[in-house]
Structure formats: structure tokens, C-alpha cells
C-alpha positions in Angstrom: -7.6 7.9 17.7 -6.4 4.8 16.1 -7.5 1.9 18.5 -5.5 -1.1 18.3 -5.1 -4.6 20.0 -2.5 -4.7 22.7 -1.7 -8.3 22.0 2.3 -8.0 20.5 2.6 -10.9 17.7 6.5 -10.4 17.7 9.2 -9.7 20.2 10.0 -7.0 21.9 12.8 -5.0 21.1 15.6 -4.1 23.6 16.3 -0.4 22.7 14.3 1.9 20.9 16.6 5.0 19.7 15.1 8.1 18.7 16.8 11.7 17.8 14.9 15.5 17.6 15.6 18.5 18.2 12.8 21.7 18.9 12.1 22.3 15.3 10.4 19.0 15.5 8.9 19.5 19.3 5.0 19.6 18.1 5.3 16.4 15.4 7.4 15.1 18.8 4.4 15.7 21.0 2.3 13.8 19.4 4.4 11.0 18.8 5.9 9.8 21.3 2.8 8.6 23.8 2.1 6.5 20.6 5.6 5.4 20.2 5.3 4.3 23.8 1.7 2.5 23.7 2.6 0.7 19.6 6.2 -0.1 19.4 7.1 -2.4 22.7 10.6 -2.0 24.0 12.1 -2.4 27.3 14.1 1.2 27.1 13.5 4.3 24.6 15.7 6.6 24.5 15.6 9.8 23.3 18.3 12.1 22.1 18.2 15.9 21.7 21.1 19.0 21.8 21.9 19.3 25.2 20.5 23.1 25.8 17.2 21.9 24.8 17.1 19.1 27.5 14.3 21.3 29.4 12.2 21.7 26.9 12.0 17.7 26.0 12.0 16.9 29.8 8.7 19.0 29.7 6.8 17.7 26.9 8.2 14.1 26.9 6.6 10.6 28.7 8.7 9.7 31.8 9.6 6.4 30.4 12.0 8.1 27.5 15.5 8.4 28.7 16.7 11.6 27.1 20.6 11.7 26.6 22.1 14.8 25.4 24.1 14.7 21.9 27.7 15.7 23.9 27.5 12.2 25.2 27.6 10.4 21.8 29.1 13.2 20.0 32.5 14.5 21.2 34.7 12.6 19.2 33.5 13.6 15.8 31.2 16.4 16.2 33.5 19.7 15.7 35.5 17.5 12.1 32.0 16.5 11.0 31.1 20.4 11.1 34.0 21.6 9.2 34.1 19.1 6.9 30.9 20.4 5.6 31.1 23.2 3.3 29.6 26.1 3.9 27.4 26.4 1.1 25.8 23.0 2.6 26.2 24.2 6.4 22.3 23.9 7.1 22.7 20.4 6.3 24.8 19.6 9.6 22.2 18.6 11.8 21.2 16.3 8.9 24.4 14.7 8.8 24.8 14.9 12.9 21.9 12.9 13.4 23.0 9.9 11.4 25.9 9.7 13.2 24.4 9.9 16.4 22.6 7.0 15.6 25.4 4.9 15.3 27.2 6.0 18.3 24.1 5.3 20.2 23.5 1.6 18.9 27.7 1.2 19.3 27.1 1.0 22.9 23.8 -1.6 22.9 25.2 -5.1 23.7 25.6 -7.6 21.5 23.0 -9.5 21.8 19.9 -7.1 21.9 18.2 -5.8 19.0 17.8 -2.1 18.7 15.3 -0.1 16.8 16.1 3.3 15.2 12.8 5.0 14.8 12.3 8.3 13.5 10.7 11.1 15.7 8.9 12.5 13.6 7.3 9.2 12.4 3.7 7.9 14.1 2.7 4.9 14.6 -0.4 4.2 13.2 -1.5 0.4 15.1 1.1 -1.9 16.9 4.4 -2.9 15.4 6.6 -5.9 15.4 10.0 -6.1 14.0 11.2 -9.6 14.6 9.3 -12.3 13.4 8.7 -15.8 15.3 11.9 -17.3 13.3 14.5 -14.5 15.2 14.5 -12.7 11.2 14.6 -9.2 11.5 11.4 -7.3 9.6 12.4 -4.3 7.4 9.2 -2.1 5.7 10.4 -1.3 2.4 11.1 1.9 0.6 11.0 3.2 -2.7 14.1 5.7 -2.3 16.9 5.1 -5.1 19.6 7.7 -4.5 22.7 7.3 -6.2 25.1 9.7 -4.0 24.3 7.3 -0.9 25.7 4.1 -3.0 28.9 5.7 -4.2 29.4 6.6 -0.7 28.6 2.4 0.8 30.7 1.6 -2.1 34.0 3.5 -0.8 33.5 2.6 2.5 32.8 -0.8 2.5 33.1 -1.7 -1.8 29.5 -3.1 -1.5 27.2 -3.3 -4.4 23.2 -2.7 -3.5 21.9 -6.3 -4.0 18.5 -5.9 -3.2 15.9 -4.1 -5.2 14.0 -1.8 -1.9 15.2 0.8 -0.1 16.0 0.7 3.7 14.8 4.6 3.7 11.5 4.4 5.8 11.8 6.2 9.2 12.7 2.9 10.9 15.6 0.9 11.0 16.0 -2.9 13.7 19.7 -4.0 14.1 21.5 -6.6 16.4 24.0 -5.5 18.8 26.2 -8.1 17.0 25.6 -6.7 13.6 26.9 -3.1 14.3 30.0 -4.1 16.0 30.6 -6.1 13.0 30.2 -3.0 10.6 32.1 -0.8 12.9 34.8 -3.3 12.9 35.4 -3.9 9.4 35.2 -0.1 8.4 37.8 0.5 11.1 40.2 -2.5 10.1 39.6 -1.4 6.0 40.7 2.2 7.1 43.1 1.8 10.0 40.9 4.7 11.9 37.9 4.8 14.1 34.5 4.9 11.9 33.6 8.3 12.0 36.5 9.2 10.7 36.5 6.8 7.6 32.7 8.1 7.1 33.9 11.5 7.3 36.2 10.7 4.8 34.1 9.2 2.4 31.3 11.4 2.6 31.0 13.5 -0.5 29.7 16.9 1.4 29.4 18.9 -1.2 25.5 16.9 -1.9 23.1 17.9 0.7 22.3 14.1 1.0 25.7 12.4 0.3 25.3 9.8 2.8 22.6 7.6 4.4 22.9 5.6 7.8 19.8 3.4 6.5 21.2 2.5 3.2 24.8 1.9 4.1 23.8 -0.5 7.2 21.2 -2.2 5.3 23.6 -2.8 3.0 26.3 -4.2 5.0 23.5 -6.4 6.3 22.2 -7.7 3.1 25.4 -8.7 2.1 26.8 -9.9 5.5 23.3 -11.6 6.9 21.4 -12.4 4.4 19.4 -15.2 5.6 18.6 -13.1 8.8 16.3 -10.5 7.6 13.4 -9.6 5.5 10.9 -7.4 4.0 7.7 -6.9 4.8 5.2 -5.8 2.5 2.9 -3.4 4.9 2.2 0.0 3.5 3.3 3.4 5.1 3.2 6.9 4.4 5.9 9.2 4.1 3.9 12.5 3.3 1.8 13.6 6.1 1.4 16.9 5.2 0.2 15.9 1.8 -1.7 13.4 3.0 -4.0 15.0 6.2 -2.6 18.6 6.4 -0.8 18.9 9.8 -0.6 16.5 12.1 -3.2 18.3 14.5 -5.8 16.5 12.3 -4.4 12.9 13.3 -7.5 11.9 15.5 -9.9 13.8 13.0 -12.2 11.2 10.7 -10.5 12.1 7.8 -7.3 10.8 8.7 -8.8 7.8 9.9 -10.2 7.0 6.5 -6.9 8.2 4.3 -4.8 6.8 6.7 -6.6 3.4 7.9 -4.5 0.8 5.5 -0.8 2.4 6.7 1.4 1.3 9.6 2.8 4.5 10.0 2.7 8.1 8.8 6.0 10.6 8.5 5.7 14.3 9.2 9.3 15.2 7.4 10.1 19.2 7.4 10.6 19.0 3.5 7.2 17.7 2.9 5.9 20.7 5.0 7.6 23.2 3.2 6.6 22.0 -0.3 3.0 23.1 0.7 2.1 26.5 0.4 1.6 27.0 3.7 0.4 25.4 6.9 -2.9 24.4 6.2 -3.9 27.8 4.5 -4.7 26.7 1.4 -7.7 24.5 0.4 -6.8 20.7 0.6 -7.2 20.4 -3.0 -4.4 22.1 -3.8 -2.5 18.9 -1.7 -4.4 16.7 -4.2 -5.4 14.2 -1.5 -8.7 12.9 -2.4 -12.3 13.7 -3.4 -13.4 13.7 0.3 -11.4 16.1 1.9 -12.5 18.9 -1.2 -15.9 18.0 -0.4 -15.9 19.3 3.3 -16.1 22.8 4.5 -13.3 24.3 6.4 -13.1 26.4 9.0 -12.2 30.0 8.3 -11.8 31.0 11.8 -9.4 28.4 13.1 -5.8 29.0 11.7 -5.0 25.7 11.0 -8.6 24.8 9.1 -9.9 21.8 11.0 -12.4 20.2 8.8 -15.5 20.0 9.6 -17.0 16.7 9.3 -20.8 15.7 9.0 -20.8 11.9 9.5 -22.2 9.1 8.0 -23.5 10.6 5.0 -19.9 12.3 4.4 -18.3 9.1 4.9 -20.8 7.0 2.2 -20.3 9.5 -0.3 -16.1 9.7 0.2 -16.7 5.7 -0.3 -18.8 5.5 -3.4 -16.7 8.3 -4.7 -13.6 5.9 -4.1 -11.6 4.3 -7.2 -11.8 0.8 -7.6 -14.0 -1.7 -7.0 -16.3 -2.1 -4.2 -18.8 -4.5 -2.7 -21.7 -3.5 -0.3 -23.9 -6.0 1.7 -26.8 -4.5 3.3 -28.4 -7.0 6.0 -31.9 -5.7 6.5 -32.7 -3.8 3.7 -36.1 -3.6 3.9 -37.7 -1.9 0.9 -34.6 0.2 0.0 -36.1 3.6 0.8 -37.4 3.6 4.3 -35.0 5.2 6.3 -32.2 3.7 4.0 -28.7 5.6 4.2 -27.5 3.8 1.5 -30.4 5.0 -1.5 -28.8 8.0 -2.7 -25.5 6.2 -3.7 -27.3 3.3 -5.2 -29.5 5.2 -7.6 -26.9 5.0 -10.3 -24.4 2.3 -11.2 -20.9 3.0 -10.6 -17.6 1.4 -9.3 -19.8 -1.0 -7.0 -22.0 -4.0 -6.5 -24.2 -4.9 -3.8 -25.8 -7.5 -2.3 -29.2 -6.3 -0.5 -30.6 -9.2 2.3 -33.8 -8.8 3.3 -35.9 -11.8 4.8 -39.8 -10.6 4.4 -41.6 -11.0 1.4 -43.1 -7.9 0.9 -39.8 -6.1 0.9 -38.5 -8.4 -0.9 -40.8 -7.7 -3.9 -40.5 -3.6 -3.2 -36.9 -4.4 -3.6 -36.9 -6.1 -6.9 -39.0 -4.0 -8.6 -36.9 -0.9 -7.8 -34.0 -2.4 -9.0 -35.9 -4.5 -11.3 -33.4 -3.1 -14.4 -30.2 -3.5 -12.3 -27.8 -6.6 -12.9 -24.7 -4.8 -10.3 -27.4 -5.0 -7.7 -28.8 -8.8 -6.5 -31.7 -9.3 -4.2 -31.3 -12.3 -1.5 -34.8 -12.9 0.6 -33.3 -14.9 3.7 -32.0 -13.3 7.2 -27.9 -13.6 8.2 -27.0 -15.0 11.4 -24.0 -16.6 12.7 -25.0 -20.1 11.4 -26.9 -21.5 8.5 -30.4 -22.5 9.1 -34.2 -21.2 10.0 -35.2 -19.4 12.3 -38.6 -17.3 13.4 -38.6 -14.0 12.4 -41.6 -11.3 13.8 -42.5 -8.2 12.3 -45.3 -5.9 11.7 -47.8 -6.7 8.6 -47.5 -4.3 5.9 -51.0 -3.2 6.2 -51.1 -2.7 9.7 -48.0 -0.8 9.4 -49.6 1.9 7.1 -51.9 3.0 9.9 -48.9 3.4 12.4 -47.8 7.0 11.6 -50.2 8.7 14.2 -50.2 12.4 14.3 -46.5 12.2 13.2 -44.1 12.4 11.4 -45.3 10.6 8.6 -41.9 8.8 8.1 -43.5 4.9 7.6 -41.5 4.0 10.7 -43.1 0.7 11.7 -42.0 -0.8 8.0 -38.5 -1.0 9.1 -39.1 -3.3 12.3 -38.5 -7.0 12.0 -36.6 -8.9 14.9 -36.0 -12.7 15.9 -36.8 -11.0 19.4 -40.4 -10.5 19.7 -40.2 -7.8 22.4 -38.1 -5.7 20.3 -40.8 -5.2 18.1 -43.2 -4.6 21.2 -40.7 -2.2 22.5 -40.7 0.2 19.6 -44.4 0.0 19.4 -45.0 1.5 22.6 -41.5 3.7 22.4 -43.9 5.5 19.3 -46.6 6.4 21.8 -45.4 10.0 21.2 -47.6 9.9 18.1 -50.8 10.9 19.6 -53.7 9.8 21.7 -55.9 7.4 18.8 -52.1 5.8 18.3 -51.9 5.2 22.4 -55.3 3.4 22.1 -54.8 1.5 19.7 -51.1 -0.1 20.6 -52.4 -3.2 22.4 -54.0 -3.9 19.2 -50.6 -3.1 16.9 -48.9 -5.5 19.3 -51.8 -8.2 18.6 -51.0 -7.7 15.2 -47.3 -8.4 14.9 -47.0 -11.6 13.3 -44.1 -14.0 12.6 -42.7 -16.3 9.5 -40.1 -19.1 9.2 -37.5 -17.8 6.8 -34.2 -19.2 6.1 -30.9 -18.2 7.4 -27.9 -17.4 6.0 -24.0 -16.2 6.7 -22.1 -12.9 5.7 -19.5 -15.4 4.7 -21.9 -16.0 1.6 -22.1 -12.8 0.3 -18.3 -12.0 0.5 -16.0 -11.1 -2.1 -12.6 -11.4 -2.7 -11.4 -8.8 -4.6 -11.9 -5.2 -3.9 -13.1 -3.0 -0.5 -16.5 -4.2 1.0 -18.6 -2.1 3.2 -20.7 -4.1 5.3 -24.7 -2.7 6.7 -26.0 -4.1 9.5 -29.8 -3.5 10.6 -30.4 -6.2 12.4 -32.7 -4.9 15.1 -30.3 -6.0 18.3 -29.1 -9.1 16.7 -26.2 -7.3 15.1 -23.6 -9.7 16.9 -25.2 -12.9 15.3 -24.8 -11.3 11.5 -21.4 -10.3 12.7 -20.4 -14.1 14.1 -20.8 -14.9 10.1 -18.4 -12.9 9.1 -15.7 -14.9 6.9 -13.1 -12.9 9.5 -10.0 -14.2 7.4 -11.2 -11.4 4.9 -12.7 -8.9 6.8 -14.6 -6.3 5.4 -13.4 -2.9 5.1 -15.8 -1.2 6.7 -18.8 -1.9 9.0 -21.8 0.2 9.5 -24.3 -0.8 12.0 -27.4 0.6 13.4 -27.6 1.1 17.2 -30.7 2.8 17.9 -31.4 1.1 21.7 -28.9 3.3 23.8 -26.2 0.1 24.0 -24.9 -2.1 21.4 -25.0 -4.5 22.9 -20.9 -5.4 22.8 -20.5 -4.6 18.9 -18.0 -2.2 19.3 -15.9 -4.2 22.1 -16.6 -7.1 19.5 -15.1 -4.9 16.4 -12.3 -3.3 18.2 -11.3 -6.8 19.1 -11.0 -7.5 15.1 -9.0 -4.7 14.6 -11.4 -2.2 13.7 -11.3 1.6 15.0 -14.4 3.8 15.0 -14.8 6.6 12.3 -17.8 8.4 12.6 -21.8 8.1 13.3 -24.5 8.2 16.5 -27.6 6.0 15.0 -25.4 4.7 12.0 -21.8 3.8 13.4 -18.8 3.7 11.1 -15.9 1.7 11.6 -13.3 0.8 9.4 -10.8 -2.2 9.7 -7.2 -1.5 10.4 -5.5 -4.6 10.0 
């Protein structure tokens, strides 16, 4: 799942309120634990139909208080139902849940902050809804539905004055604001707020009222200096994006959703698909990575079978837009180089290949002699600029070290600031036959050293496009990572982990808001910040 930092940079909500029914229980079972984990609140309140309480007690984390609808809806339930024409009777539940949200908010104290959160929406990272300046923070929606604003005009006499929509699956509000809203409506109409709403909503419209747009318009007029929109992306069409919420843990989902703060799985989106994951993903139009995968035929939900780093690289290089690759420890550009198949031809990318050993630098320059989009840098990479002693096996000795096989020229890939690492790998390859074992001491004696210049990754980072940082530093990965400019983190980091322990790299990357994507020997992480 998406790994996140547990340090909240804002203030906790007092109440998180959500509404669900058994039609969405599968989605709810995925969302509920992550709501608790990623949205900090004093109380978590779930409102469900009375007869469905046993279902939700079984599948809902204990921290949620489960409240029956009747506790909130007795004053308006039947009148609302009677007001909806038979042609739109299937929309009763949709209208009812909006009235329930307002009713639940009214029960909150004046000084509390409550968050309405749609039950079909899954947070992908930790979220906050109040700034340090105590402004409430709203995500932007793109909806523009005229009947909503016709209703608002009739109810409040107010026009839309903000460019964005408030329909964004979640809505923070202060207790004082909802009380002021209700008081203004009731004074204006001389009746209870719900009666006033029922009078002004055009129920011949399948979607004639939005509690988010109504309350948002009210707040934008009455408290314009106490809220602001945040420009953070979220994904509304979850079924189109990844097929089904059950795919949320997959490599595919992480790659598609890594920029989003949350994702919604609404029924209308599900119904728009031909069937529930029974058509190829290319029909959903998601992206080239999905269409390149093999889909299991035995699994009714057709979960994709991911093939690891090669599949990730194919996806990365097929993405639209500018990309920049920084490869630390490029060697000769051929030897066990996972990037080579993708650097053969120019594309929508530039690359900086970094190698400190002169012999391999010359090989790289020869390999890419006709490429202006690939830059070769002769240096090592660390956490500070300077010089260091690099140990490596001379190429003419490395040529002798395949032994009885495999013929993979492995020794050409050995170079480290720590001589013992070279020693380790020479001994580790003793499986290469008797002749090789007899020459181990000779090979070790031939380890040579050279003083090389050291620069930082920050020297090679770019300000535009997505960046992939590839690191093969023979035990010095942490030193390389400490030289990154973390004010502009690489979108993806791939590092070689070949000694059965990454030296703290995974923990370090998690602390920087990265999440593991795939790979065993070469591991890929994506930045979620």
C-alpha cells in the first residue's frame, strides 16, 4: 500500500462524518482503515440505514461510531421521499444522504471543525484541512451544473463567486458556519431548513441540489477570508483509472496514482464501464503501461500480472512529457545496464550518465558519440563535493574473471569507495570453477585505486519534467542520496540492492515520502509528495 509519513502538518478535525450503504460496502472495507490512518480526527462517524447496522458493525473498524439514519432523518425522511416524482424515485437515496450530512453537521459544536468525507473515496496519503493560519482548506472540483446554482439562488439569493467547484468528495466546515447557514435559511423562509430546501429543490432534475456547492457558495460569501483552495490533484474516476478498488495495492495503481491525494470509486463511473473488469484495460483508455500487461484469465476480476523493473521502465519511457534520467554508476552502458534498451533511440527524455573510471567513461562516450541528448560525466557522486579514493578491478584483469561461467563480464561492474566490497565480490564468485578459486588471491592483489572528483546529484537535477534517478554505488547509495536536492525530489528512484540489506535506503526513502513500487535486485520507489 502507499507508504506515508505520520507527521501531520496541520490540525486534526474534531469530527469526520461519512455516509454509506451496503451497495458500497466492498469499497468501504478498503477505504475505512485508510481514512483512520490518513485523516486525523477526534471522532469518526459513520451513518448507515438502520437495517444495515449489523453489516457495518461486522466490516467497520471499531473507532467509527455507527449511527442509524433514523436518528437524523425522522423530521424530513417521508416528506423528502414524497417530494420526489416517480420518474426520479431512484434518486431518493442520493438526495437523502445530502440532507443527512447537513443534519449531522448541525449536531456539532460551534467551535468544532467537521469534515464530510464521501465513503467511496480512499485517501492515498495523509491529508490536512486546516492551515497553520487556521484557514480551512478545500480541494478544487471541476463540476459546473447549472441546476445546483439555480437552487442556491432560490435558497440564499447568492451567486457563484469562485471559479472552482466545491464538489470534491470532501468538505471541511466550522460548526459556527453551519449554524449560521441554517439560521439564515430559516429566517429567510420562516420554516425549518429542511422544509425550505425541499421547497426550492427542483426534484424533476436527477441532480437538483448539491450540499457541497450550497455550503461552499455560502462560505465564499460570508467567510471569504477564512478559507482557501489547495491546488492538489485528486482522481474522481477510480474505476476508469485502475479498474477496481481491489487493484489499489498493485504496482499499476501506484504508478498511475502517485501524484494524487485521494481517489474516488463512484457508482456512476463503475456503471460506465462495459462490465466490472471483464474488458481489456485499453478499452478504459488508462495508459500504455496497462495495455502492455498480461491479464489473468482465471481471475474474474482480471488482476494484472506485473513483471517488475522492466515493465516499470517500459512504462516510464512511454510516458508523455519531458523526462530526465540521472544514472550514477553507468559503467560502460552495456554491462548489466537495465536502461540500455531504452536509451538506444532518442525519445522524450534527456540523460546524464555518470561514471568515474576512465576506461568506462571512454566506452560510454563511444557508445553515445552521436547523441546530444545524453551527457557523459566523469566523476563519482557523494554527499559533498571533493575527492575520494575509488577502488576497482582493472579492465584487463576483469577480462580474466569469468572463470567457468557464466560469461557475463561481471568484474567490469565492480567499483567502490570501500575496498572490502570489491574483495567481498571476488570471493563471492568462487562458484566460477577451480581455476578461478586458485586465482582469488591474485585477483584481490590486483585491485587498484584512483583519486576521483566527487560531485552531488543536485548538480545534475533539472527543474522541469519528471526525473528518474538510478543508483549503482556498491554500498554507497546513502551517500549518493544525501546529495540530492530534496526541495525538488526525483519522481522515481531505482537503486541496486545486491548484498541482502539496503543499508537503510528504504527507511530513508520512506522518510522522504517515497513508496516501494517493484523490484528485488534493482528496487524502484516513487515519490508521493
